[in-house]
TORPA-4810 file (N, C-alpha, C, O; in nm, 3 decimals):
<nodes>
NODE_1_-0.422_1.746_0.732_-0.336_1.795_0.624_-0.214_1.863_0.685_-0.230_1.951_0.770_X
NODE_2_-0.094_1.826_0.644_0.028_1.885_0.695_0.069_2.000_0.605_0.081_1.982_0.483_X
NODE_3_0.090_2.115_0.662_0.127_2.232_0.584_0.240_2.305_0.654_0.277_2.270_0.766_X
NODE_4_0.296_2.406_0.586_0.396_2.489_0.650_0.337_2.552_0.775_0.406_2.571_0.876_X
NODE_5_0.209_2.585_0.768_0.134_2.625_0.886_0.021_2.525_0.898_-0.084_2.540_0.836_X
NODE_6_0.045_2.419_0.980_-0.045_2.305_0.971_-0.111_2.272_1.102_-0.060_2.305_1.209_X
NODE_7_-0.226_2.206_1.093_-0.299_2.163_1.211_-0.265_2.017_1.237_-0.291_1.930_1.153_X
NODE_8_-0.206_1.992_1.356_-0.170_1.855_1.391_-0.283_1.790_1.468_-0.332_1.684_1.429_X
NODE_9_-0.324_1.851_1.577_-0.438_1.800_1.653_-0.520_1.917_1.701_-0.466_2.016_1.750_X
NODE_10_-0.651_1.905_1.689_-0.739_2.009_1.739_-0.703_2.145_1.684_-0.692_2.163_1.563_X
NODE_11_-0.686_2.242_1.776_-0.653_2.379_1.736_-0.505_2.408_1.750_-0.463_2.524_1.740_X
NODE_12_-0.424_2.302_1.773_-0.280_2.323_1.787_-0.218_2.342_1.650_-0.220_2.252_1.566_X
NODE_13_-0.161_2.460_1.628_-0.099_2.490_1.500_0.048_2.522_1.521_0.083_2.598_1.611_X
NODE_14_0.131_2.465_1.438_0.275_2.489_1.448_0.331_2.516_1.311_0.278_2.469_1.210_X
NODE_15_0.438_2.592_1.308_0.510_2.617_1.183_0.614_2.506_1.169_0.707_2.499_1.249_X
NODE_16_0.599_2.421_1.069_0.689_2.308_1.055_0.734_2.291_0.911_0.661_2.320_0.816_X
NODE_17_0.858_2.243_0.898_0.908_2.197_0.769_0.920_2.046_0.778_0.986_1.993_0.867_X
NODE_18_0.854_1.977_0.685_0.852_1.830_0.688_0.899_1.777_0.553_0.858_1.826_0.448_X
NODE_19_0.985_1.676_0.557_1.041_1.618_0.435_1.010_1.469_0.427_1.028_1.396_0.524_X
NODE_20_0.963_1.426_0.311_0.948_1.283_0.282_1.077_1.235_0.214_1.115_1.287_0.110_X
NODE_21_1.143_1.138_0.274_1.266_1.080_0.218_1.229_0.946_0.154_1.190_0.852_0.224_X
NODE_22_1.241_0.938_0.022_1.196_0.819_-0.050_1.314_0.755_-0.124_1.357_0.805_-0.227_X
NODE_23_1.369_0.643_-0.071_1.471_0.569_-0.144_1.405_0.494_-0.260_1.301_0.431_-0.242_X
NODE_24_1.465_0.500_-0.375_1.402_0.437_-0.493_1.506_0.363_-0.575_1.606_0.421_-0.618_X
NODE_25_1.482_0.235_-0.596_1.569_0.153_-0.680_1.482_0.082_-0.784_1.407_-0.009_-0.751_X
NODE_26_1.494_0.126_-0.908_1.416_0.070_-1.019_1.265_0.072_-0.990_1.198_-0.031_-0.994_X
NODE_27_1.214_0.191_-0.961_1.073_0.207_-0.926_0.996_0.289_-1.031_0.905_0.364_-0.996_X
NODE_28_1.033_0.276_-1.159_0.969_0.357_-1.262_0.819_0.333_-1.273_0.745_0.423_-1.314_X
NODE_29_0.774_0.215_-1.236_0.632_0.183_-1.248_0.550_0.228_-1.127_0.427_0.229_-1.132_X
NODE_30_0.619_0.264_-1.018_0.548_0.297_-0.894_0.568_0.440_-0.848_0.482_0.495_-0.780_X
NODE_31_0.680_0.502_-0.883_0.721_0.626_-0.818_0.623_0.741_-0.841_0.602_0.822_-0.750_X
NODE_32_0.563_0.751_-0.958_0.468_0.859_-0.983_0.345_0.846_-0.894_0.297_0.946_-0.841_X
NODE_33_0.295_0.725_-0.876_0.180_0.703_-0.788_0.215_0.735_-0.643_0.132_0.789_-0.570_X
NODE_34_0.337_0.703_-0.602_0.382_0.732_-0.466_0.384_0.883_-0.443_0.336_0.931_-0.340_X
NODE_35_0.438_0.957_-0.538_0.443_1.103_-0.527_0.302_1.161_-0.523_0.273_1.249_-0.442_X
NODE_36_0.216_1.111_-0.611_0.078_1.162_-0.615_0.003_1.132_-0.486_-0.078_1.213_-0.440_X
NODE_37_0.029_1.016_-0.427_-0.035_0.979_-0.301_0.003_1.076_-0.190_-0.082_1.121_-0.113_X
NODE_38_0.132_1.108_-0.183_0.178_1.205_-0.083_0.118_1.342_-0.108_0.076_1.410_-0.014_X
NODE_39_0.114_1.383_-0.232_0.059_1.515_-0.265_-0.089_1.525_-0.230_-0.139_1.633_-0.198_X
NODE_40_-0.159_1.413_-0.237_-0.302_1.413_-0.204_-0.326_1.425_-0.054_-0.411_1.503_-0.011_X
NODE_41_-0.251_1.349_0.026_-0.278_1.344_0.169_-0.198_1.446_0.250_-0.246_1.495_0.352_X
NODE_42_-0.077_1.480_0.205_0.006_1.578_0.277_0.067_1.673_0.173_0.188_1.668_0.149_X
NODE_43_-0.014_1.758_0.114_0.029_1.835_-0.004_0.143_1.933_0.019_0.211_1.969_-0.077_X
NODE_44_0.166_1.976_0.142_0.271_2.074_0.165_0.398_2.015_0.225_0.488_2.088_0.266_X
NODE_45_0.405_1.883_0.230_0.530_1.817_0.268_0.623_1.817_0.147_0.580_1.788_0.035_X
NODE_46_0.750_1.848_0.169_0.848_1.841_0.061_0.884_1.695_0.035_0.890_1.614_0.128_X
NODE_47_0.908_1.662_-0.090_0.937_1.524_-0.130_1.077_1.515_-0.189_1.110_1.586_-0.285_X
NODE_48_1.160_1.428_-0.132_1.296_1.406_-0.181_1.311_1.260_-0.223_1.296_1.169_-0.141_X
NODE_49_1.341_1.238_-0.350_1.367_1.104_-0.402_1.518_1.079_-0.402_1.594_1.159_-0.456_X
NODE_50_1.559_0.970_-0.340_1.699_0.927_-0.348_1.705_0.814_-0.450_1.675_0.699_-0.418_X
NODE_51_1.744_0.848_-0.572_1.754_0.746_-0.676_1.882_0.667_-0.655_1.992_0.718_-0.678_X
NODE_52_1.867_0.542_-0.611_1.981_0.463_-0.567_2.040_0.381_-0.681_2.036_0.258_-0.679_X
NODE_53_2.094_0.451_-0.780_2.161_0.381_-0.889_2.069_0.299_-0.976_2.109_0.193_-1.025_X
NODE_54_1.946_0.344_-0.995_1.849_0.268_-1.075_1.897_0.252_-1.219_1.961_0.341_-1.276_X
NODE_55_1.864_0.136_-1.277_1.899_0.111_-1.416_1.781_0.135_-1.509_1.792_0.119_-1.631_X
NODE_56_1.667_0.174_-1.452_1.549_0.202_-1.534_1.529_0.353_-1.545_1.626_0.429_-1.535_X
NODE_57_1.407_0.398_-1.565_1.380_0.540_-1.587_1.335_0.615_-1.462_1.273_0.721_-1.471_X
NODE_58_1.365_0.560_-1.345_1.324_0.627_-1.220_1.374_0.770_-1.214_1.298_0.862_-1.184_X
NODE_59_1.502_0.790_-1.243_1.559_0.924_-1.235_1.493_1.021_-1.333_1.459_1.133_-1.297_X
NODE_60_1.474_0.977_-1.458_1.415_1.063_-1.561_1.273_1.104_-1.524_1.233_1.218_-1.546_X
NODE_61_1.197_1.010_-1.468_1.059_1.041_-1.427_1.058_1.147_-1.318_0.977_1.239_-1.321_X
NODE_62_1.149_1.133_-1.220_1.153_1.229_-1.109_1.204_1.366_-1.153_1.158_1.469_-1.102_X
NODE_63_1.297_1.367_-1.247_1.350_1.495_-1.296_1.243_1.579_-1.362_1.248_1.702_-1.358_X
NODE_64_1.146_1.514_-1.423_1.041_1.588_-1.494_0.919_1.613_-1.407_0.821_1.671_-1.454_X
NODE_65_0.923_1.569_-1.283_0.809_1.588_-1.192_0.837_1.709_-1.102_0.926_1.703_-1.018_X
NODE_66_0.763_1.818_-1.118_0.790_1.940_-1.041_0.755_1.927_-0.893_0.785_2.016_-0.814_X
NODE_67_0.691_1.818_-0.855_0.647_1.801_-0.717_0.757_1.747_-0.625_0.739_1.743_-0.503_X
NODE_68_0.871_1.706_-0.682_0.972_1.644_-0.597_1.112_1.696_-0.627_1.139_1.750_-0.734_X
NODE_69_1.200_1.679_-0.528_1.343_1.703_-0.542_1.409_1.567_-0.567_1.350_1.463_-0.536_X
NODE_70_1.529_1.568_-0.623_1.595_1.442_-0.660_1.743_1.446_-0.627_1.813_1.543_-0.656_X
NODE_71_1.791_1.338_-0.564_1.935_1.314_-0.549_1.966_1.185_-0.622_1.911_1.080_-0.589_X
NODE_72_2.055_1.191_-0.720_2.097_1.073_-0.795_2.225_1.018_-0.733_2.330_1.083_-0.739_X
NODE_73_2.218_0.899_-0.673_2.340_0.834_-0.625_2.417_0.782_-0.745_2.357_0.735_-0.842_X
NODE_74_2.551_0.788_-0.742_2.630_0.747_-0.858_2.625_0.598_-0.886_2.651_0.554_-0.998_X
NODE_75_2.591_0.519_-0.785_2.574_0.374_-0.800_2.484_0.326_-0.687_2.448_0.403_-0.599_X
NODE_76_2.449_0.198_-0.690_2.358_0.142_-0.591_2.429_0.126_-0.456_2.514_0.038_-0.440_X
NODE_77_2.394_0.211_-0.360_2.461_0.208_-0.230_2.382_0.127_-0.127_2.434_0.096_-0.020_X
NODE_78_2.259_0.091_-0.158_2.177_0.015_-0.065_2.079_0.102_0.010_2.096_0.224_0.020_X
NODE_79_1.976_0.038_0.063_1.865_0.109_0.127_1.910_0.196_0.243_1.870_0.313_0.251_X
NODE_80_1.990_0.143_0.333_2.028_0.217_0.454_2.101_0.345_0.421_2.070_0.450_0.477_X
NODE_81_2.198_0.337_0.330_2.276_0.457_0.297_2.194_0.555_0.214_2.215_0.676_0.224_X
NODE_82_2.103_0.505_0.134_2.016_0.595_0.059_1.928_0.677_0.155_1.914_0.798_0.138_X
NODE_83_1.870_0.609_0.255_1.788_0.680_0.353_1.873_0.776_0.435_1.831_0.889_0.461_X
NODE_84_1.990_0.732_0.475_2.078_0.818_0.554_2.114_0.945_0.477_2.125_1.053_0.536_X
NODE_85_2.132_0.933_0.346_2.158_1.051_0.264_2.043_1.150_0.274_2.064_1.271_0.285_X
NODE_86_1.920_1.098_0.270_1.804_1.185_0.282_1.793_1.251_0.418_1.756_1.367_0.427_X
NODE_87_1.827_1.178_0.524_1.822_1.234_0.659_1.928_1.343_0.677_1.904_1.444_0.743_X
NODE_88_2.044_1.322_0.617_2.148_1.426_0.620_2.100_1.551_0.549_2.119_1.663_0.598_X
NODE_89_2.037_1.533_0.433_1.980_1.646_0.359_1.879_1.721_0.445_1.879_1.844_0.449_X
NODE_90_1.793_1.646_0.515_1.691_1.709_0.599_1.753_1.790_0.711_1.705_1.899_0.744_X
NODE_91_1.861_1.739_0.770_1.928_1.812_0.877_1.995_1.939_0.823_1.982_2.046_0.883_X
NODE_92_2.064_1.927_0.712_2.134_2.043_0.653_2.035_2.151_0.614_2.063_2.270_0.628_X
NODE_93_1.918_2.110_0.565_1.815_2.205_0.522_1.723_2.248_0.637_1.625_2.319_0.616_X
NODE_94_1.755_2.204_0.758_1.687_2.248_0.880_1.539_2.212_0.882_1.455_2.295_0.918_X
NODE_95_1.506_2.090_0.845_1.369_2.043_0.855_1.337_2.008_1.000_1.424_1.967_1.076_X
NODE_96_1.211_2.025_1.037_1.167_1.990_1.172_1.143_1.840_1.186_1.167_1.782_1.291_X
NODE_97_1.095_1.779_1.079_1.071_1.634_1.075_1.106_1.581_0.937_1.097_1.652_0.836_X
NODE_98_1.147_1.456_0.934_1.159_1.384_0.807_1.106_1.243_0.830_1.122_1.186_0.937_X
NODE_99_1.042_1.190_0.729_0.996_1.053_0.741_1.041_0.971_0.622_1.042_1.018_0.508_X
NODE_100_1.078_0.848_0.651_1.118_0.751_0.549_0.991_0.692_0.489_0.899_0.656_0.562_X
NODE_101_0.987_0.681_0.356_0.867_0.637_0.287_0.910_0.557_0.165_0.989_0.606_0.084_X
NODE_102_0.861_0.435_0.151_0.905_0.347_0.042_0.860_0.399_-0.095_0.754_0.459_-0.108_X
NODE_103_0.943_0.373_-0.195_0.912_0.416_-0.331_0.839_0.310_-0.412_0.815_0.330_-0.531_X
NODE_104_0.803_0.198_-0.349_0.741_0.088_-0.423_0.589_0.082_-0.408_0.524_-0.008_-0.460_X
NODE_105_0.533_0.179_-0.337_0.388_0.184_-0.322_0.333_0.107_-0.204_0.211_0.100_-0.188_X
NODE_106_0.418_0.049_-0.121_0.369_-0.029_-0.007_0.317_0.060_0.106_0.222_0.023_0.176_X
NODE_107_0.378_0.177_0.124_0.338_0.266_0.232_0.221_0.354_0.188_0.206_0.385_0.070_X
NODE_108_0.139_0.393_0.286_0.019_0.473_0.259_0.036_0.613_0.321_0.061_0.626_0.440_X
NODE_109_0.021_0.715_0.237_0.039_0.852_0.284_-0.067_0.895_0.383_-0.049_0.993_0.455_X
NODE_110_-0.177_0.822_0.389_-0.286_0.859_0.480_-0.244_0.851_0.626_-0.313_0.906_0.712_X
NODE_111_-0.132_0.782_0.657_-0.088_0.768_0.795_0.013_0.875_0.837_0.051_0.881_0.954_X
NODE_112_0.057_0.958_0.745_0.163_1.055_0.777_0.118_1.153_0.884_0.195_1.185_0.974_X
NODE_113_-0.005_1.202_0.876_-0.054_1.294_0.979_-0.056_1.228_1.116_-0.030_1.295_1.217_X
NODE_114_-0.085_1.098_1.122_-0.084_1.026_1.250_0.058_1.016_1.305_0.079_1.031_1.426_X
NODE_115_0.155_0.991_1.218_0.295_0.988_1.261_0.336_1.123_1.318_0.399_1.130_1.424_X
NODE_116_0.301_1.229_1.248_0.337_1.364_1.292_0.268_1.400_1.423_0.329_1.460_1.512_X
NODE_117_0.143_1.365_1.435_0.069_1.395_1.558_0.134_1.326_1.677_0.144_1.385_1.785_X
NODE_118_0.177_1.201_1.658_0.244_1.128_1.766_0.380_1.192_1.796_0.418_1.204_1.913_X
NODE_119_0.451_1.232_1.692_0.579_1.299_1.713_0.564_1.428_1.791_0.650_1.463_1.871_X
NODE_120_0.455_1.499_1.767_0.430_1.625_1.836_0.404_1.607_1.985_0.408_1.705_2.060_X
NODE_121_0.377_1.485_2.029_0.354_1.461_2.171_0.485_1.438_2.246_0.483_1.417_2.368_X
NODE_122_0.598_1.441_2.176_0.726_1.432_2.244_0.815_1.316_2.207_0.922_1.298_2.266_X
NODE_123_0.773_1.235_2.111_0.856_1.122_2.069_0.959_1.165_1.966_0.931_1.248_1.880_X
NODE_124_1.079_1.107_1.976_1.187_1.140_1.883_1.176_1.060_1.753_1.207_1.112_1.646_X
NODE_125_1.131_0.936_1.762_1.113_0.848_1.647_0.976_0.782_1.659_0.941_0.729_1.765_X
NODE_126_0.900_0.784_1.551_0.771_0.717_1.548_0.774_0.617_1.432_0.807_0.654_1.319_X
NODE_127_0.740_0.491_1.460_0.747_0.384_1.362_0.606_0.340_1.325_0.522_0.319_1.412_X
NODE_128_0.580_0.327_1.196_0.453_0.272_1.150_0.459_0.121_1.153_0.535_0.060_1.077_X
NODE_129_0.381_0.059_1.240_0.385_-0.087_1.259_0.264_-0.155_1.197_0.151_-0.108_1.210_X
NODE_130_0.289_-0.266_1.130_0.181_-0.348_1.076_0.120_-0.439_1.181_0.012_-0.496_1.161_X
NODE_131_0.190_-0.453_1.297_0.152_-0.558_1.392_0.131_-0.507_1.534_0.131_-0.586_1.628_X
NODE_132_0.112_-0.377_1.551_0.091_-0.324_1.686_-0.040_-0.377_1.744_-0.045_-0.415_1.861_X
NODE_133_-0.144_-0.379_1.664_-0.274_-0.432_1.709_-0.325_-0.544_1.619_-0.434_-0.597_1.642_X
NODE_134_-0.249_-0.579_1.517_-0.289_-0.683_1.422_-0.202_-0.808_1.440_-0.087_-0.798_1.481_X
NODE_135_-0.258_-0.923_1.408_-0.186_-1.048_1.422_-0.079_-1.061_1.316_-0.100_-1.026_1.199_X
NODE_136_0.036_-1.110_1.357_0.149_-1.129_1.266_0.137_-1.261_1.192_0.118_-1.364_1.258_X
NODE_137_0.147_-1.264_1.058_0.139_-1.392_0.985_0.264_-1.476_1.008_0.370_-1.424_1.042_X
NODE_138_0.251_-1.606_0.990_0.364_-1.696_1.007_0.441_-1.707_0.876_0.385_-1.745_0.773_X
NODE_139_0.569_-1.674_0.880_0.656_-1.686_0.763_0.800_-1.680_0.811_0.826_-1.646_0.926_X
NODE_140_0.893_-1.714_0.722_1.034_-1.706_0.757_1.075_-1.562_0.787_1.158_-1.536_0.874_X
NODE_141_1.015_-1.468_0.713_1.050_-1.328_0.736_1.004_-1.281_0.873_1.079_-1.212_0.943_X
NODE_142_0.881_-1.317_0.912_0.834_-1.274_1.043_0.907_-1.348_1.156_0.919_-1.295_1.266_X
NODE_143_0.956_-1.469_1.128_1.038_-1.539_1.226_1.168_-1.462_1.248_1.211_-1.442_1.362_X
NODE_144_1.230_-1.419_1.138_1.352_-1.340_1.150_1.326_-1.208_1.222_1.407_-1.165_1.304_X
NODE_145_1.214_-1.145_1.190_1.177_-1.022_1.258_1.158_-1.046_1.407_1.190_-0.959_1.489_X
NODE_146_1.105_-1.163_1.443_1.087_-1.197_1.583_1.220_-1.206_1.657_1.229_-1.166_1.773_X
NODE_147_1.322_-1.258_1.590_1.455_-1.264_1.651_1.509_-1.123_1.676_1.569_-1.097_1.780_X
NODE_148_1.487_-1.034_1.581_1.531_-0.895_1.597_1.455_-0.829_1.712_1.514_-0.757_1.793_X
NODE_149_1.325_-0.853_1.720_1.243_-0.797_1.828_1.295_-0.843_1.964_1.307_-0.765_2.058_X
NODE_150_1.326_-0.972_1.972_1.376_-1.027_2.098_1.510_-0.965_2.136_1.533_-0.932_2.252_X
NODE_151_1.598_-0.950_2.038_1.728_-0.890_2.064_1.713_-0.745_2.112_1.785_-0.702_2.202_X
NODE_152_1.620_-0.671_2.052_1.596_-0.533_2.093_1.544_-0.525_2.236_1.582_-0.437_2.313_X
NODE_153_1.456_-0.619_2.271_1.401_-0.617_2.407_1.507_-0.656_2.510_1.514_-0.597_2.617_X
NODE_154_1.587_-0.756_2.478_1.690_-0.802_2.572_1.794_-0.694_2.600_1.842_-0.681_2.713_X
NODE_155_1.829_-0.616_2.499_1.936_-0.518_2.515_1.887_-0.379_2.552_1.956_-0.305_2.623_X
NODE_156_1.767_-0.342_2.506_1.720_-0.205_2.527_1.589_-0.198_2.604_1.541_-0.089_2.636_X
NODE_157_1.531_-0.314_2.635_1.402_-0.319_2.705_1.295_-0.236_2.634_1.215_-0.167_2.698_X
NODE_158_1.295_-0.245_2.503_1.194_-0.176_2.424_1.118_-0.279_2.341_1.179_-0.366_2.279_X
NODE_159_0.986_-0.270_2.340_0.902_-0.363_2.264_0.862_-0.296_2.133_0.774_-0.211_2.130_X
NODE_160_0.927_-0.337_2.026_0.895_-0.289_1.892_0.834_-0.405_1.815_0.900_-0.507_1.794_X
NODE_161_0.709_-0.391_1.774_0.639_-0.502_1.711_0.677_-0.521_1.564_0.659_-0.629_1.509_X
NODE_162_0.729_-0.414_1.501_0.762_-0.421_1.358_0.897_-0.353_1.334_0.902_-0.245_1.275_X
NODE_163_1.007_-0.415_1.381_1.138_-0.350_1.379_1.192_-0.324_1.239_1.277_-0.237_1.221_X
NODE_164_1.146_-0.399_1.139_1.197_-0.380_1.004_1.109_-0.286_0.921_1.134_-0.267_0.802_X
NODE_165_1.008_-0.227_0.983_0.923_-0.131_0.910_1.007_-0.017_0.856_1.091_0.039_0.926_X
NODE_166_0.982_0.017_0.730_1.054_0.129_0.668_0.978_0.260_0.676_1.020_0.359_0.617_X
NODE_167_0.867_0.261_0.748_0.789_0.383_0.764_0.822_0.441_0.901_0.768_0.398_1.003_X
NODE_168_0.912_0.541_0.903_0.959_0.597_1.029_0.967_0.749_1.020_1.006_0.805_0.918_X
NODE_169_0.931_0.814_1.129_0.940_0.959_1.142_1.051_0.994_1.240_1.062_0.933_1.346_X
NODE_170_1.132_1.094_1.204_1.240_1.142_1.291_1.221_1.291_1.317_1.188_1.366_1.226_X
NODE_171_1.242_1.334_1.442_1.232_1.477_1.471_1.364_1.547_1.445_1.463_1.482_1.409_X
NODE_172_1.367_1.677_1.463_1.485_1.756_1.427_1.609_1.713_1.505_1.718_1.704_1.449_X
NODE_173_1.592_1.686_1.634_1.707_1.644_1.714_1.772_1.519_1.657_1.894_1.512_1.645_X
NODE_174_1.690_1.422_1.621_1.745_1.297_1.566_1.801_1.317_1.426_1.899_1.252_1.390_X
NODE_175_1.741_1.406_1.347_1.795_1.433_1.214_1.938_1.484_1.223_2.025_1.440_1.148_X
NODE_176_1.962_1.576_1.314_2.098_1.630_1.329_2.193_1.527_1.386_2.312_1.527_1.354_X
NODE_177_2.142_1.439_1.472_2.228_1.334_1.526_2.267_1.234_1.416_2.382_1.190_1.409_X
NODE_178_2.171_1.198_1.331_2.201_1.109_1.219_2.300_1.173_1.123_2.388_1.106_1.070_X
NODE_179_2.286_1.303_1.101_2.372_1.372_1.005_2.517_1.379_1.053_2.609_1.382_0.972_X
NODE_180_2.537_1.382_1.184_2.671_1.403_1.239_2.740_1.273_1.282_2.853_1.276_1.330_X
NODE_181_2.673_1.160_1.264_2.732_1.032_1.303_2.724_0.936_1.185_2.615_0.888_1.150_X
NODE_182_2.836_0.907_1.124_2.840_0.831_1.000_2.793_0.687_1.021_2.749_0.622_0.925_X
NODE_183_2.802_0.635_1.146_2.763_0.495_1.171_2.616_0.482_1.210_2.574_0.375_1.256_X
NODE_184_2.538_0.587_1.192_2.396_0.582_1.225_2.314_0.538_1.104_2.246_0.621_1.043_X
NODE_185_2.320_0.412_1.070_2.232_0.362_0.965_2.090_0.354_1.022_2.073_0.309_1.135_X
NODE_186_1.989_0.394_0.946_1.851_0.388_0.996_1.798_0.245_0.995_1.712_0.209_0.915_X
NODE_187_1.852_0.165_1.086_1.822_0.023_1.092_1.782_-0.015_1.235_1.801_0.065_1.326_X
NODE_188_1.727_-0.137_1.256_1.685_-0.177_1.391_1.796_-0.172_1.495_1.770_-0.142_1.611_X
NODE_189_1.922_-0.200_1.455_2.029_-0.195_1.555_2.051_-0.054_1.607_2.076_-0.035_1.726_X
NODE_190_2.041_0.046_1.519_2.053_0.184_1.563_1.932_0.225_1.649_1.947_0.298_1.747_X
NODE_191_1.813_0.178_1.610_1.693_0.206_1.690_1.711_0.150_1.831_1.679_0.219_1.929_X
NODE_192_1.760_0.028_1.843_1.783_-0.033_1.974_1.887_0.045_2.053_1.870_0.069_2.173_X
NODE_193_1.993_0.083_1.986_2.100_0.159_2.052_2.047_0.292_2.104_2.077_0.330_2.218_X
NODE_194_1.971_0.362_2.023_1.917_0.491_2.065_1.818_0.475_2.180_1.816_0.555_2.273_X
NODE_195_1.735_0.371_2.175_1.640_0.345_2.284_1.714_0.321_2.414_1.674_0.368_2.520_X
NODE_196_1.823_0.246_2.406_1.902_0.217_2.526_1.966_0.342_2.582_2.004_0.346_2.699_X
NODE_197_1.979_0.445_2.499_2.040_0.570_2.541_1.939_0.683_2.562_1.974_0.801_2.558_X
NODE_198_1.814_0.646_2.585_1.716_0.744_2.628_1.632_0.810_2.522_1.550_0.896_2.554_X
NODE_199_1.650_0.773_2.395_1.568_0.831_2.289_1.426_0.776_2.298_1.408_0.656_2.316_X
NODE_200_1.327_0.863_2.287_1.187_0.822_2.300_1.134_0.771_2.166_1.130_0.844_2.067_X
NODE_201_1.093_0.644_2.165_1.050_0.577_2.042_0.915_0.511_2.067_0.891_0.452_2.173_X
NODE_202_0.826_0.521_1.969_0.697_0.454_1.981_0.651_0.407_1.843_0.715_0.436_1.742_X
NODE_203_0.539_0.334_1.841_0.480_0.285_1.716_0.334_0.329_1.707_0.270_0.355_1.809_X
NODE_204_0.284_0.337_1.585_0.141_0.349_1.561_0.101_0.239_1.464_0.184_0.192_1.385_X
NODE_205_-0.023_0.197_1.469_-0.071_0.093_1.379_-0.095_0.151_1.239_-0.159_0.255_1.224_X
NODE_206_-0.043_0.082_1.137_-0.066_0.120_0.998_-0.095_-0.005_0.918_-0.074_-0.117_0.964_X
NODE_207_-0.144_0.014_0.798_-0.157_-0.095_0.701_-0.064_-0.067_0.585_-0.037_0.048_0.552_X
NODE_208_-0.015_-0.172_0.523_0.073_-0.158_0.407_0.025_-0.247_0.295_-0.032_-0.354_0.319_X
NODE_209_0.049_-0.204_0.171_0.014_-0.284_0.055_0.131_-0.371_0.013_0.244_-0.348_0.055_X
NODE_210_0.104_-0.470_-0.069_0.210_-0.551_-0.126_0.271_-0.479_-0.246_0.204_-0.404_-0.317_X
NODE_211_0.400_-0.504_-0.268_0.466_-0.448_-0.386_0.401_-0.505_-0.512_0.377_-0.625_-0.523_X
NODE_212_0.373_-0.416_-0.608_0.315_-0.460_-0.735_0.416_-0.456_-0.850_0.405_-0.535_-0.944_X
NODE_213_0.512_-0.364_-0.843_0.607_-0.348_-0.953_0.749_-0.330_-0.896_0.768_-0.319_-0.775_X
NODE_214_0.846_-0.329_-0.987_0.982_-0.294_-0.949_1.059_-0.408_-0.886_1.013_-0.522_-0.882_X
NODE_215_1.178_-0.374_-0.837_1.271_-0.471_-0.782_1.295_-0.443_-0.635_1.334_-0.332_-0.599_X
NODE_216_1.272_-0.542_-0.550_1.296_-0.524_-0.407_1.445_-0.519_-0.377_1.525_-0.584_-0.445_X
NODE_217_1.480_-0.442_-0.274_1.618_-0.442_-0.226_1.658_-0.580_-0.174_1.774_-0.619_-0.182_X
NODE_218_1.560_-0.653_-0.119_1.590_-0.775_-0.047_1.546_-0.901_-0.121_1.426_-0.923_-0.142_X
NODE_219_1.643_-0.982_-0.160_1.615_-1.118_-0.203_1.603_-1.204_-0.077_1.626_-1.156_0.034_X
NODE_220_1.569_-1.331_-0.095_1.557_-1.419_0.022_1.691_-1.430_0.095_1.696_-1.419_0.218_X
NODE_221_1.798_-1.450_0.020_1.931_-1.464_0.081_1.970_-1.335_0.153_2.023_-1.339_0.264_X
NODE_222_1.944_-1.221_0.090_1.977_-1.093_0.152_1.894_-1.071_0.278_1.943_-1.014_0.376_X
NODE_223_1.769_-1.116_0.277_1.682_-1.100_0.393_1.735_-1.179_0.512_1.740_-1.129_0.624_X
NODE_224_1.776_-1.305_0.487_1.831_-1.388_0.595_1.959_-1.326_0.649_1.978_-1.317_0.770_X
NODE_225_2.046_-1.284_0.557_2.172_-1.222_0.598_2.146_-1.095_0.680_2.214_-1.070_0.779_X
NODE_226_2.048_-1.017_0.636_2.014_-0.893_0.705_1.968_-0.920_0.848_2.015_-0.855_0.941_X
NODE_227_1.877_-1.016_0.867_1.825_-1.045_1.000_1.937_-1.093_1.093_1.943_-1.052_1.208_X
NODE_228_2.024_-1.179_1.042_2.135_-1.229_1.123_2.230_-1.116_1.160_2.278_-1.108_1.273_X
NODE_229_2.257_-1.030_1.063_2.348_-0.916_1.089_2.289_-0.822_1.192_2.361_-0.772_1.279_X
NODE_230_2.158_-0.796_1.184_2.093_-0.708_1.280_2.100_-0.767_1.421_2.131_-0.697_1.517_X
NODE_231_2.072_-0.896_1.432_2.076_-0.959_1.564_2.216_-0.953_1.624_2.233_-0.922_1.742_X
NODE_232_2.317_-0.984_1.544_2.456_-0.978_1.592_2.492_-0.836_1.634_2.555_-0.816_1.738_X
NODE_233_2.452_-0.739_1.552_2.485_-0.600_1.583_2.416_-0.554_1.712_2.479_-0.489_1.795_X
NODE_234_2.288_-0.589_1.727_2.214_-0.547_1.847_2.271_-0.612_1.972_2.287_-0.546_2.075_X
NODE_235_2.303_-0.741_1.965_2.348_-0.815_2.083_2.495_-0.788_2.118_2.532_-0.794_2.235_X
NODE_236_2.578_-0.760_2.017_2.723_-0.748_2.041_2.777_-0.610_2.008_2.828_-0.540_2.096_X
NODE_237_2.767_-0.570_1.882_2.835_-0.450_1.834_2.789_-0.323_1.904_2.870_-0.235_1.935_X
NODE_238_2.657_-0.313_1.930_2.604_-0.187_1.984_2.662_-0.150_2.121_2.661_-0.033_2.158_X
NODE_239_2.711_-0.248_2.195_2.767_-0.219_2.327_2.901_-0.148_2.316_2.950_-0.093_2.415_X
NODE_240_2.961_-0.147_2.197_3.090_-0.081_2.179_3.075_0.058_2.116_3.174_0.128_2.094_X
NODE_241_2.951_0.097_2.088_2.929_0.228_2.032_2.927_0.333_2.142_2.891_0.304_2.256_X
NODE_242_2.966_0.454_2.108_2.963_0.565_2.200_2.881_0.677_2.141_2.913_0.728_2.034_X
NODE_243_2.775_0.715_2.210_2.687_0.818_2.158_2.746_0.955_2.183_2.783_0.989_2.295_X
NODE_244_2.754_1.034_2.076_2.801_1.171_2.085_2.693_1.263_2.029_2.674_1.273_1.908_X
NODE_245_2.623_1.329_2.118_2.520_1.423_2.076_2.583_1.560_2.069_2.625_1.615_2.170_X
NODE_246_2.590_1.617_1.946_2.661_1.743_1.926_2.562_1.857_1.909_2.603_1.972_1.891_X
</nodes>
């Protein structure tokens, strides 16, 4: 159980502020269950919903839920910018950790303590992977993910088995770095760039459910475009970036 005064492993107790950053686009049928799941497994983690221009009742549901905070984006800015908004909030509010958590019910709160425990061992970013110890199914999406994995290994010599996983934990140092660099989208290209520059990144094995309700950010066309853009960015664009740690 993660608390303001929480036990991570054994008798090691630390005073921590932890924030769940949940991007939500038309998730009225799922968001309450997501919040309840987090409250059950990590009851003292703060919950921030980034309502990304939803056209349904996502915002109204969150406004009436005392268990969460809410940021209403004025229009649909997309997953990356919605998450980045949450990470900026976490840095400004001086959180020790923040983790990205989907609003569609695919992620399981039962793994949050494992992410935090791994982060406490010295990693800057911890990724929840579906394929660290499990076999990857054959599909166009996993083929595209394989291209991203290969690009990350070629440029950063890092083996990430699930580069598109949206379940990620960031420590305080990385939160402040994300907040101060506008081009730090929480995407595989940024992960590769940070790995190439010495940031400690690892994965833990998790399971995820299939989406049952709501509207996905990614259509098939958007998914293909996304994978191609990530590969191009990792192989070409990232070499022109300059890291400024302030």
